OpenMM code with the backbone's topology and positions (N, CA, C; nanometers):
from openmm import Vec3, app, unit

residues = "UNK UNK UNK UNK UNK UNK UNK UNK UNK UNK UNK UNK UNK UNK UNK UNK UNK UNK UNK UNK UNK UNK UNK UNK UNK UNK UNK UNK UNK UNK UNK UNK UNK UNK UNK UNK UNK UNK UNK UNK UNK UNK UNK UNK UNK UNK UNK UNK UNK UNK UNK UNK UNK UNK UNK UNK UNK UNK UNK UNK UNK UNK UNK UNK UNK UNK UNK UNK UNK UNK UNK UNK UNK UNK UNK UNK UNK UNK UNK UNK UNK UNK UNK UNK UNK UNK UNK UNK UNK UNK UNK UNK UNK UNK UNK UNK UNK UNK UNK UNK UNK".split()
positions = [
    Vec3(12.3641, 14.2192, 11.5406),
    Vec3(12.3258, 14.1082, 11.4541),
    Vec3(12.3384, 13.9781, 11.5325),
    Vec3(12.2373, 13.8973, 11.5229),
    Vec3(12.2361, 13.7673, 11.5890),
    Vec3(12.2255, 13.6602, 11.4806),
    Vec3(12.3125, 13.5634, 11.4875),
    Vec3(12.3118, 13.4522, 11.3929),
    Vec3(12.2747, 13.3271, 11.4703),
    Vec3(12.1764, 13.2537, 11.4225),
    Vec3(12.1273, 13.1352, 11.4920),
    Vec3(12.1234, 13.0181, 11.3952),
    Vec3(12.1769, 12.9057, 11.4376),
    Vec3(12.1735, 12.7835, 11.3585),
    Vec3(12.0919, 12.6799, 11.4344),
    Vec3(11.9907, 12.6262, 11.3708),
    Vec3(11.9107, 12.5195, 11.4298),
    Vec3(11.9339, 12.3929, 11.3489),
    Vec3(11.9621, 12.2841, 11.4163),
    Vec3(11.9829, 12.1558, 11.3508),
    Vec3(11.8803, 12.0582, 11.4034),
    Vec3(11.8138, 11.9916, 11.3124),
    Vec3(11.7195, 11.8898, 11.3553),
    Vec3(11.7236, 11.7722, 11.2593),
    Vec3(11.6720, 11.6625, 11.3046),
    Vec3(11.6610, 11.5438, 11.2220),
    Vec3(11.5133, 11.5260, 11.1936),
    Vec3(11.4782, 11.5322, 11.0666),
    Vec3(11.3359, 11.5268, 11.0339),
    Vec3(11.2796, 11.3860, 11.0468),
    Vec3(11.3647, 11.2855, 11.0350),
    Vec3(11.3185, 11.1482, 11.0507),
    Vec3(11.4374, 11.0609, 11.0861),
    Vec3(11.4111, 10.9381, 11.1272),
    Vec3(11.5179, 10.8463, 11.1615),
    Vec3(11.6046, 10.8138, 11.0419),
    Vec3(11.7268, 10.7754, 11.0689),
    Vec3(11.8200, 10.7358, 10.9644),
    Vec3(11.8423, 10.5857, 10.9761),
    Vec3(11.8268, 10.5166, 10.8669),
    Vec3(11.8320, 10.3707, 10.8665),
    Vec3(11.9332, 10.3190, 10.7666),
    Vec3(11.9841, 10.1999, 10.7935),
    Vec3(12.0616, 10.1299, 10.6931),
    Vec3(11.9667, 10.0909, 10.5805),
    Vec3(12.0202, 10.0626, 10.4649),
    Vec3(11.9378, 10.0103, 10.3568),
    Vec3(11.8824, 9.8752, 10.3997),
    Vec3(11.7643, 9.8419, 10.3515),
    Vec3(11.7094, 9.7100, 10.3824),
    Vec3(11.8003, 9.6027, 10.3238),
    Vec3(11.8302, 9.5014, 10.4049),
    Vec3(11.9147, 9.3904, 10.3623),
    Vec3(11.8312, 9.2633, 10.3497),
    Vec3(11.8548, 9.1903, 10.2420),
    Vec3(11.7875, 9.0630, 10.2194),
    Vec3(11.8523, 8.9537, 10.3035),
    Vec3(11.7740, 8.8561, 10.3423),
    Vec3(11.8216, 8.7402, 10.4200),
    Vec3(11.8802, 8.7803, 10.5552),
    Vec3(11.8246, 8.8845, 10.6130),
    Vec3(11.8606, 8.9316, 10.7471),
    Vec3(11.7300, 8.9552, 10.8219),
    Vec3(11.7212, 8.9095, 10.9475),
    Vec3(11.5985, 8.9316, 11.0231),
    Vec3(11.5911, 8.8560, 11.1544),
    Vec3(11.7006, 8.7908, 11.1952),
    Vec3(11.7006, 8.7174, 11.3227),
    Vec3(11.7341, 8.8132, 11.4363),
    Vec3(11.6508, 8.8097, 11.5397),
    Vec3(11.6718, 8.8925, 11.6584),
    Vec3(11.6226, 8.8137, 11.7785),
    Vec3(11.6735, 8.8432, 11.8981),
    Vec3(11.6263, 8.7714, 12.0173),
    Vec3(11.4792, 8.8029, 12.0455),
    Vec3(11.4029, 8.7024, 12.0865),
    Vec3(11.2620, 8.7241, 12.1209),
    Vec3(11.2462, 8.8344, 12.2247),
    Vec3(11.3436, 8.8449, 12.3137),
    Vec3(11.3363, 8.9467, 12.4194),
    Vec3(11.3441, 9.0889, 12.3639),
    Vec3(11.3876, 9.1038, 12.2391),
    Vec3(11.4014, 9.2362, 12.1780),
    Vec3(11.2831, 9.2744, 12.0883),
    Vec3(11.1857, 9.1850, 12.0751),
    Vec3(11.0678, 9.2186, 11.9945),
    Vec3(10.9818, 9.3167, 12.0729),
    Vec3(10.9623, 9.4353, 12.0172),
    Vec3(10.8825, 9.5383, 12.0830),
    Vec3(10.7362, 9.5319, 12.0397),
    Vec3(10.7133, 9.5220, 11.9081),
    Vec3(10.5774, 9.5204, 11.8533),
    Vec3(10.5805, 9.4497, 11.7187),
    Vec3(10.4636, 9.4082, 11.6749),
    Vec3(10.4504, 9.3550, 11.5398),
    Vec3(10.3117, 9.3876, 11.4873),
    Vec3(10.3025, 9.4016, 11.3553),
    Vec3(10.1738, 9.4270, 11.2894),
    Vec3(10.1842, 9.3823, 11.1436),
    Vec3(10.0706, 9.3804, 11.0788),
    Vec3(10.0665, 9.3422, 10.9373),
    Vec3(10.1527, 9.4392, 10.8563),
    Vec3(10.2271, 9.3848, 10.7632),
    Vec3(10.3151, 9.4644, 10.6778),
    Vec3(10.2332, 9.5529, 10.5852),
    Vec3(10.2711, 9.6811, 10.5768),
    Vec3(10.2073, 9.7763, 10.4851),
    Vec3(10.3060, 9.8165, 10.3758),
    Vec3(10.4234, 9.8632, 10.4198),
    Vec3(10.5314, 9.8985, 10.3282),
    Vec3(10.6587, 9.9084, 10.4106),
    Vec3(10.7725, 9.9024, 10.3439),
    Vec3(10.8991, 9.9159, 10.4154),
    Vec3(10.9095, 10.0536, 10.4809),
    Vec3(10.8637, 10.1561, 10.4112),
    Vec3(10.8683, 10.2914, 10.4665),
    Vec3(10.7800, 10.3051, 10.5904),
    Vec3(10.6616, 10.2450, 10.5872),
    Vec3(10.5726, 10.2579, 10.7030),
    Vec3(10.6284, 10.1845, 10.8245),
    Vec3(10.7036, 10.0767, 10.8026),
    Vec3(10.7680, 10.0081, 10.9156),
    Vec3(10.8691, 10.1020, 10.9820),
    Vec3(10.9493, 10.1715, 10.9013),
    Vec3(11.0477, 10.2641, 10.9572),
    Vec3(10.9804, 10.3824, 11.0261),
    Vec3(10.8738, 10.4336, 10.9684),
    Vec3(10.8008, 10.5433, 11.0324),
    Vec3(10.7428, 10.4986, 11.1659),
    Vec3(10.6925, 10.3774, 11.1713),
    Vec3(10.6381, 10.3219, 11.2956),
    Vec3(10.7490, 10.3093, 11.3987),
    Vec3(10.8667, 10.2673, 11.3548),
    Vec3(10.9818, 10.2576, 11.4452),
    Vec3(11.0166, 10.3963, 11.5013),
    Vec3(11.0156, 10.4980, 11.4137),
    Vec3(11.0444, 10.6351, 11.4583),
    Vec3(10.9500, 10.6786, 11.5703),
    Vec3(10.8266, 10.6323, 11.5654),
    Vec3(10.7248, 10.6716, 11.6626),
    Vec3(10.7216, 10.5829, 11.7874),
    Vec3(10.8097, 10.4821, 11.7930),
    Vec3(10.8075, 10.3849, 11.9022),
    Vec3(10.9320, 10.3970, 11.9893),
    Vec3(10.9151, 10.4298, 12.1169),
    Vec3(11.0306, 10.4389, 12.2067),
    Vec3(11.1103, 10.3077, 12.2087),
    Vec3(11.2394, 10.3184, 12.2166),
    Vec3(11.3354, 10.2072, 12.2244),
    Vec3(11.3509, 10.1293, 12.0943),
    Vec3(11.2795, 10.1666, 11.9870),
    Vec3(11.2930, 10.0939, 11.8609),
    Vec3(11.4266, 10.1276, 11.7967),
    Vec3(11.4993, 10.0227, 11.7583),
    Vec3(11.6304, 10.0404, 11.6955),
    Vec3(11.6412, 9.9703, 11.5610),
    Vec3(11.5348, 9.8999, 11.5207),
    Vec3(11.5407, 9.8310, 11.3928),
    Vec3(11.4081, 9.7716, 11.3534),
    Vec3(11.4030, 9.7291, 11.2281),
    Vec3(11.2829, 9.6734, 11.1683),
    Vec3(11.3189, 9.5419, 11.1007),
    Vec3(11.2389, 9.4388, 11.1230),
    Vec3(11.2542, 9.3120, 11.0517),
    Vec3(11.1205, 9.2792, 10.9858),
    Vec3(11.1264, 9.2378, 10.8599),
    Vec3(11.0050, 9.2097, 10.7842),
    Vec3(11.0060, 9.0626, 10.7439),
    Vec3(10.8970, 8.9941, 10.7732),
    Vec3(10.8861, 8.8518, 10.7418),
    Vec3(10.8820, 8.8301, 10.5905),
    Vec3(10.9028, 8.7058, 10.5470),
    Vec3(10.9076, 8.6759, 10.4031),
    Vec3(10.7783, 8.7124, 10.3289),
    Vec3(10.7951, 8.7492, 10.2030),
    Vec3(10.6818, 8.7904, 10.1196),
    Vec3(10.5824, 8.6773, 10.0969),
    Vec3(10.6276, 8.5537, 10.1098),
    Vec3(10.5366, 8.4417, 10.0835),
    Vec3(10.4551, 8.3998, 10.2062),
    Vec3(10.4713, 8.4669, 10.3182),
    Vec3(10.3865, 8.4394, 10.4337),
    Vec3(10.2441, 8.4837, 10.4020),
    Vec3(10.1479, 8.4085, 10.4470),
    Vec3(10.0077, 8.4452, 10.4251),
    Vec3(9.9785, 8.5829, 10.4841),
    Vec3(10.0315, 8.6102, 10.6016),
    Vec3(10.0180, 8.7416, 10.6657),
    Vec3(10.1572, 8.7958, 10.6920),
    Vec3(10.2128, 8.8642, 10.5942),
    Vec3(10.3462, 8.9235, 10.6090),
    Vec3(10.3415, 9.0266, 10.7205),
    Vec3(10.4470, 9.0313, 10.8031),
    Vec3(10.4458, 9.1199, 10.9192),
    Vec3(10.5712, 9.2048, 10.9293),
    Vec3(10.5546, 9.3155, 10.9977),
    Vec3(10.6625, 9.4077, 11.0309),
    Vec3(10.6881, 9.3946, 11.1807),
    Vec3(10.8132, 9.3703, 11.2183),
    Vec3(10.8515, 9.3563, 11.3585),
    Vec3(10.9422, 9.4725, 11.3969),
    Vec3(10.9108, 9.5379, 11.5070),
    Vec3(10.9983, 9.6411, 11.5616),
    Vec3(11.0834, 9.5778, 11.6692),
    Vec3(11.2139, 9.6049, 11.6649),
    Vec3(11.3052, 9.5416, 11.7592),
    Vec3(11.3875, 9.6460, 11.8338),
    Vec3(11.4269, 9.6108, 11.9540),
    Vec3(11.5003, 9.7005, 12.0413),
    Vec3(11.6506, 9.6815, 12.0337),
    Vec3(11.7003, 9.6340, 11.9197),
    Vec3(11.8438, 9.6139, 11.9014),
    Vec3(11.8808, 9.6424, 11.7566),
    Vec3(12.0044, 9.6826, 11.7342),
    Vec3(12.0545, 9.6974, 11.5980),
    Vec3(12.1264, 9.5708, 11.5541),
    Vec3(12.1378, 9.4738, 11.6441),
    Vec3(12.2050, 9.3468, 11.6133),
    Vec3(12.1020, 9.2488, 11.5568),
    Vec3(12.0806, 9.2589, 11.4269),
    Vec3(11.9863, 9.1725, 11.3552),
    Vec3(12.0706, 9.0899, 11.2592),
    Vec3(12.0605, 8.9578, 11.2680),
    Vec3(12.1513, 8.8709, 11.1935),
    Vec3(12.0782, 8.7922, 11.0841),
    Vec3(12.1515, 8.7027, 11.0189),
    Vec3(12.1030, 8.6278, 10.9035),
    Vec3(11.9753, 8.5497, 10.9347),
    Vec3(11.8815, 8.5542, 10.8406),
    Vec3(11.7569, 8.4777, 10.8500),
    Vec3(11.7004, 8.4667, 10.7087),
    Vec3(11.6910, 8.3476, 10.6593),
    Vec3(11.6516, 8.3232, 10.5211),
    Vec3(11.5173, 8.3883, 10.4859),
    Vec3(11.5166, 8.4621, 10.3736),
    Vec3(11.3994, 8.5252, 10.3122),
    Vec3(11.3440, 8.6446, 10.3905),
    Vec3(11.4004, 8.6798, 10.5045),
    Vec3(11.3578, 8.7977, 10.5783),
    Vec3(11.4319, 8.9191, 10.5241),
    Vec3(11.3852, 9.0386, 10.5630),
    Vec3(11.4469, 9.1645, 10.5239),
    Vec3(11.4531, 9.2531, 10.6481),
    Vec3(11.5655, 9.3248, 10.6675),
    Vec3(11.5788, 9.4060, 10.7889),
    Vec3(11.6548, 9.5357, 10.7625),
    Vec3(11.6303, 9.6317, 10.8498),
    Vec3(11.6956, 9.7621, 10.8468),
    Vec3(11.7123, 9.8088, 10.9912),
    Vec3(11.8252, 9.8733, 11.0203),
    Vec3(11.8527, 9.9211, 11.1567),
    Vec3(11.8751, 10.0712, 11.1571),
    Vec3(11.8445, 10.1320, 11.2711),
    Vec3(11.8783, 10.2736, 11.2888),
    Vec3(12.0294, 10.2890, 11.2836),
    Vec3(12.0732, 10.3994, 11.2290),
    Vec3(12.2152, 10.4293, 11.2203),
    Vec3(12.2338, 10.5760, 11.2554),
    Vec3(12.3574, 10.6195, 11.2699),
    Vec3(12.3758, 10.7621, 11.2978),
    Vec3(12.3356, 10.8406, 11.1736),
    Vec3(12.3007, 10.9632, 11.1939),
    Vec3(12.2480, 11.0450, 11.0852),
    Vec3(12.3530, 11.1372, 11.0263),
    Vec3(12.4791, 11.0989, 11.0356),
    Vec3(12.5862, 11.1828, 10.9829),
    Vec3(12.5588, 11.2147, 10.8364),
    Vec3(12.5616, 11.3413, 10.8051),
    Vec3(12.5353, 11.3834, 10.6685),
    Vec3(12.3883, 11.3925, 10.6342),
    Vec3(12.3014, 11.3609, 10.7289),
    Vec3(12.1582, 11.3637, 10.7013),
    Vec3(12.0853, 11.4633, 10.7909),
    Vec3(12.1592, 11.5558, 10.8469),
    Vec3(12.0979, 11.6564, 10.9321),
    Vec3(12.0445, 11.7700, 10.8464),
    Vec3(11.9368, 11.8265, 10.8901),
    Vec3(11.8768, 11.9377, 10.8197),
    Vec3(11.9098, 12.0642, 10.8989),
    Vec3(11.9815, 12.1572, 10.8372),
    Vec3(12.0197, 12.2812, 10.9040),
    Vec3(11.9305, 12.3953, 10.8566),
    Vec3(11.8917, 12.4797, 10.9501),
    Vec3(11.8154, 12.5999, 10.9193),
    Vec3(11.8896, 12.7167, 10.9816),
    Vec3(11.9182, 12.8188, 10.9005),
    Vec3(11.9926, 12.9346, 10.9477),
    Vec3(11.8977, 13.0542, 10.9587),
    Vec3(11.9145, 13.1302, 11.0650),
    Vec3(11.8373, 13.2511, 11.0860),
    Vec3(11.9346, 13.3661, 11.1131),
    Vec3(11.9111, 13.4774, 11.0512),
    Vec3(11.9919, 13.5960, 11.0768),
    Vec3(11.8975, 13.7084, 11.1171),
    Vec3(11.9178, 13.7602, 11.2365),
    Vec3(11.8331, 13.8675, 11.2886),
    Vec3(11.9135, 13.9947, 11.2982),
    Vec3(11.8570, 14.1027, 11.2531),
    Vec3(11.9197, 14.2326, 11.2667),
    Vec3(11.8515, 14.3079, 11.3775),
    Vec3(11.9270, 14.3431, 11.4806),
    Vec3(11.8693, 14.4118, 11.5960),
    Vec3(11.8956, 14.5600, 11.5918),
] * unit.nanometer
topology = app.Topology()
chain = topology.addChain("A")
for resn in residues:
    res = topology.addResidue(resn, chain)
    for name in ("N", "CA", "C"):
        topology.addAtom(name, app.Element.getBySymbol(name[0]), res)
């Protein structure tokens, strides 16, 4: 009998979006695009190498944007919203296989 455990992370793990947070160094801006949804910003971050967080410009901007940043150190910024990658403790997906030989 062979017992096999596979652990994977199906998607990135993020902090909850925080209001009035969104300041990051210009040197850490990886990409930006028009805002679609908070979830799509995180999915885009998952697909982008070195992305460690998401900052979203204020809702009252004519062209609201999603910024991908290469740091988890995102600080206070009025009317912005941000979320950072975090460890996935407790969010791992386990799959067990049992083979009879």
